[in-house]
N, CA and C of each residue as an Amber inpcrd file, in Angstrom:
protein
   246
 -15.0010000  20.8560000  -3.0550000 -16.2090000  20.6460000  -3.8240000
 -17.4010000  21.1650000  -3.0290000 -18.3650000  21.6840000  -3.7400000
 -19.5370000  22.2040000  -3.0450000 -20.5080000  21.0700000  -2.7120000
 -21.5160000  21.3370000  -1.8900000 -22.4300000  20.2750000  -1.4700000
 -23.1880000  19.6320000  -2.6230000 -23.2480000  20.2760000  -3.7720000
 -23.9730000  19.7190000  -4.9220000 -23.0900000  18.7840000  -5.7500000
 -21.9170000  18.4540000  -5.2750000 -21.0330000  17.5550000  -6.0110000
 -21.6220000  16.1560000  -6.0670000 -21.3960000  15.5040000  -7.1860000
 -21.9130000  14.1480000  -7.3700000 -20.9160000  13.3560000  -8.2000000
 -21.0640000  12.0490000  -8.1460000 -20.2150000  11.1560000  -8.9270000
 -20.8820000  10.9300000 -10.2890000 -20.0880000  11.0260000 -11.3460000
 -20.5780000  10.8520000 -12.7180000 -19.7440000   9.8300000 -13.4580000
 -20.3930000   9.1550000 -14.4000000 -19.7260000   8.2540000 -15.3260000
 -20.0220000   8.7800000 -16.7300000 -18.9730000   8.9390000 -17.5310000
 -19.1060000   9.4830000 -18.8810000 -18.4720000   8.4970000 -19.8490000
 -19.2500000   8.0090000 -20.8150000 -18.7480000   7.0650000 -21.8190000
 -18.4620000   7.8020000 -23.1220000 -17.2810000   7.5350000 -23.6760000
 -16.8380000   8.1560000 -24.9280000 -16.4700000   7.0400000 -25.8980000
 -16.8910000   7.1800000 -27.1350000 -16.5710000   6.1920000 -28.1590000
 -15.0840000   6.2600000 -28.4850000 -14.4370000   5.1050000 -28.5210000
 -13.0310000   5.0260000 -28.8940000 -12.1060000   5.0060000 -27.6820000
 -10.8550000   4.6670000 -27.9520000  -9.8230000   4.6610000 -26.9110000
  -9.0850000   5.9930000 -26.9580000  -9.1020000   6.7140000 -25.8480000
  -8.4010000   7.9950000 -25.7770000  -6.9470000   7.7550000 -25.4060000
  -6.0490000   8.4400000 -26.0860000  -4.6280000   8.3600000 -25.7730000
  -4.2760000   9.2680000 -24.6100000  -3.0180000   9.2120000 -24.2090000
  -2.5420000   9.9790000 -23.0530000  -2.7740000  11.4750000 -23.2200000
  -2.5870000  12.0000000 -24.4160000  -2.7530000  13.4440000 -24.6200000
  -4.2090000  13.8620000 -24.4060000  -5.1480000  13.0990000 -24.9660000
  -6.5560000  13.4370000 -24.7800000  -6.9890000  13.2220000 -23.3250000
  -6.5130000  12.1620000 -22.6870000  -6.8630000  11.9150000 -21.2880000
  -6.3480000  13.0210000 -20.3760000  -5.2520000  13.6660000 -20.7510000
  -4.7100000  14.7490000 -19.9230000  -5.6500000  15.9570000 -19.8790000
  -6.6290000  16.0020000 -20.7750000  -7.6130000  17.0880000 -20.7690000
  -8.6450000  16.9090000 -19.6540000  -8.6140000  15.7550000 -18.9710000
  -9.5930000  15.4480000 -17.9270000  -8.8900000  15.0340000 -16.6340000
  -8.1150000  15.9400000 -16.0360000  -7.3070000  15.5610000 -14.8710000
  -8.1210000  15.1810000 -13.6380000  -9.3550000  15.6150000 -13.5410000
 -10.1730000  15.3050000 -12.3680000 -10.8950000  13.9680000 -12.5030000
 -10.7050000  13.2970000 -13.6280000 -11.4570000  12.0750000 -13.9030000
 -10.5320000  10.8530000 -13.9410000 -11.0040000   9.7510000 -13.3660000
 -10.3340000   8.4620000 -13.5380000 -10.8440000   7.8790000 -14.8550000
 -10.0700000   7.0030000 -15.4580000 -10.5060000   6.4410000 -16.7320000
 -10.2020000   4.9580000 -16.7950000 -10.9430000   4.2750000 -17.6780000
 -10.6530000   2.8810000 -18.0030000 -11.1940000   2.6080000 -19.3940000
 -10.5940000   1.6430000 -20.0520000 -11.0890000   1.2180000 -21.3580000
 -12.0690000   0.0870000 -21.1290000 -13.1880000   0.1780000 -21.8160000
 -14.2260000  -0.8380000 -21.6960000 -14.6810000  -1.1750000 -23.1030000
 -14.1930000  -2.2950000 -23.6240000 -14.4770000  -2.6510000 -25.0140000
 -13.9290000  -1.5570000 -25.9220000 -14.7260000  -1.0640000 -26.8590000
 -14.2630000  -0.0370000 -27.7900000 -14.4080000   1.3890000 -27.2460000
 -14.7050000   1.5210000 -25.9470000 -14.9990000   2.8320000 -25.3670000
 -14.0080000   3.1960000 -24.2550000 -13.9890000   4.4800000 -23.9320000
 -13.2740000   4.9750000 -22.7620000 -14.3240000   5.4770000 -21.7770000
 -14.2070000   5.0600000 -20.5240000 -15.1620000   5.4490000 -19.4860000
 -14.4370000   6.3330000 -18.4790000 -14.9420000   7.5400000 -18.3020000
 -14.4040000   8.4850000 -17.3230000 -15.3330000   8.4950000 -16.1140000
 -14.7660000   8.4980000 -14.9050000 -15.5750000   8.6160000 -13.6970000
 -14.9150000   9.6090000 -12.7550000 -15.7420000  10.3080000 -11.9970000
 -15.2030000  11.2440000 -11.0240000 -16.3020000  12.0300000 -10.3370000
 -15.8970000  12.7270000  -9.2900000 -16.8010000  13.5790000  -8.5320000
 -16.6680000  14.9970000  -9.0770000 -17.7960000  15.5440000  -9.5160000
 -17.8150000  16.8740000 -10.1230000 -18.9620000  17.6930000  -9.5480000
 -18.7420000  19.0000000  -9.4320000 -19.8590000  19.8910000  -9.1500000
 -20.4570000  20.2740000 -10.5050000 -21.5250000  21.0410000 -10.5000000
 -22.2060000  21.3800000 -11.7620000 -21.2880000  22.0960000 -12.7560000
 -20.5340000  23.1420000 -12.3320000 -19.6270000  23.7820000 -13.2940000
 -18.5500000  22.8190000 -13.8060000 -18.0870000  21.9230000 -12.9450000
 -17.0830000  20.9450000 -13.3700000 -17.6280000  20.0030000 -14.4180000
 -18.8660000  19.5470000 -14.2380000 -19.4950000  18.6720000 -15.2240000
 -19.6390000  19.3920000 -16.5590000 -20.1160000  20.6310000 -16.5190000
 -20.2640000  21.3930000 -17.7600000 -18.9110000  21.6190000 -18.4280000
 -17.8690000  21.8180000 -17.6330000 -16.5240000  21.9880000 -18.1820000
 -16.0320000  20.7340000 -18.8880000 -16.2570000  19.5710000 -18.2830000
 -15.8530000  18.3080000 -18.9110000 -16.6230000  18.0980000 -20.2070000
 -17.9310000  18.3560000 -20.1880000 -18.7300000  18.1810000 -21.4010000
 -18.3050000  19.1580000 -22.5020000 -17.9650000  20.3870000 -22.1310000
 -17.4910000  21.3650000 -23.1140000 -16.1570000  20.9210000 -23.7070000
 -15.2890000  20.3460000 -22.8890000 -13.9900000  19.8560000 -23.3810000
 -14.1860000  18.6910000 -24.3450000 -15.1160000  17.7950000 -24.0280000
 -15.4220000  16.6790000 -24.9340000 -15.8940000  17.2090000 -26.2820000
 -16.7620000  18.2060000 -26.2490000 -17.2500000  18.8030000 -27.4980000
 -16.1260000  19.5040000 -28.2550000 -15.3120000  20.2850000 -27.5430000
 -14.2270000  21.0320000 -28.1870000 -13.2090000  20.0990000 -28.8420000
 -12.9990000  18.9270000 -28.2520000 -12.0400000  17.9680000 -28.8110000
 -12.6590000  17.1070000 -29.9120000 -13.9620000  17.2770000 -30.1480000
 -14.6350000  16.5230000 -31.2030000 -14.8130000  15.0550000 -30.8710000
 -14.8900000  14.7320000 -29.5670000 -15.0530000  13.3410000 -29.1630000
 -16.5140000  12.9310000 -29.2770000 -16.7390000  11.6470000 -29.4560000
 -18.0830000  11.0940000 -29.6380000 -18.6360000  10.6750000 -28.2730000
 -19.4440000  11.5430000 -27.6580000 -20.0410000  11.2940000 -26.3520000
 -21.1780000  10.2910000 -26.4950000 -21.1190000   9.2130000 -25.7170000
 -22.1500000   8.1810000 -25.7720000 -23.1410000   8.2670000 -24.6230000
 -22.6470000   8.6050000 -23.4190000 -23.5290000   8.5860000 -22.2560000
 -22.9310000   9.4200000 -21.1270000 -23.8010000  10.0930000 -20.3940000
 -23.4520000  10.7430000 -19.1290000 -24.4110000  10.1670000 -18.1020000
 -23.8710000   9.5930000 -17.0430000 -24.7220000   8.9770000 -16.0220000
 -24.3720000   9.5350000 -14.6470000 -25.4010000   9.9930000 -13.9510000
 -25.2710000  10.4540000 -12.5750000 -25.2740000   9.2130000 -11.6990000
 -24.2330000   9.0400000 -10.8880000 -24.1130000   7.8530000 -10.0470000
 -24.5300000   8.1090000  -8.6040000 -24.8240000   9.3570000  -8.2820000
 -25.2950000   9.6750000  -6.9380000 -24.4730000  10.7740000  -6.3010000
 -24.9740000  11.3090000  -5.2040000 -24.2570000  12.3900000  -4.5330000
 -22.9450000  11.8890000  -3.9470000 -22.0140000  12.8040000  -3.8130000
 -20.7270000  12.4750000  -3.1980000 -20.9720000  12.0970000  -1.7520000
 -20.4050000  10.9930000  -1.3280000 -20.5200000  10.5730000   0.0620000
 -19.2870000  11.0730000   0.7880000 -19.5200000  11.9360000   1.7560000
 -18.4070000  12.5290000   2.4990000 -18.3290000  11.9190000   3.8830000
 -17.1140000  11.6990000   4.3660000 -16.9530000  11.2220000   5.7340000
 -17.1680000  12.3750000   6.6940000 -17.6170000  12.0670000   7.8900000
 -17.8250000  13.1380000   8.8640000 -16.5220000  13.8660000   9.1600000
 -16.6480000  15.1580000   9.3570000 -15.4880000  15.9720000   9.7290000
 -15.0800000  15.6060000  11.1500000 -13.8130000  15.8240000  11.4590000
 -13.3380000  15.5890000  12.8140000 -14.1690000  16.4220000  13.7810000
 -14.6520000  15.8030000  14.8250000 -15.4660000  16.5100000  15.7900000
 -16.9560000  16.3500000  15.5460000 -17.3300000  15.9400000  14.3230000
 -18.7440000  15.6960000  14.0440000 -19.1270000  14.3640000  14.6700000
 -20.2780000  14.3050000  15.2850000 -20.7410000  13.0610000  15.8810000
 -22.1780000  12.8080000  15.4790000 -22.5690000  11.5670000  15.5560000
 -23.9400000  11.2090000  15.2400000 -24.7430000  10.9560000  16.5030000
 -24.0890000  10.8100000  17.6450000 -24.8060000  10.5430000  18.8840000
 -24.9990000  11.8360000  19.6670000 -26.0540000  11.8670000  20.4980000
 -26.3300000  13.0920000  21.2730000 -25.3000000  13.3590000  22.3410000
């Protein structure tokens, strides 16, 4: 993922079945009341791809929420002290 990757939450009206959920392999999902909530870390092209897939499948998009930048652990050898 590029440095512009961020965590997103996407709410879709209705319960998605296994076939529809397979269209979003990079996203975790859960059912919340009458909705399906997808979450995952996406870069900008990835987010646009997920939104295009939602539109192409005719799903009812309720909300897209930016949850913040991806928090990455330091690489081996990276230090914070001088």
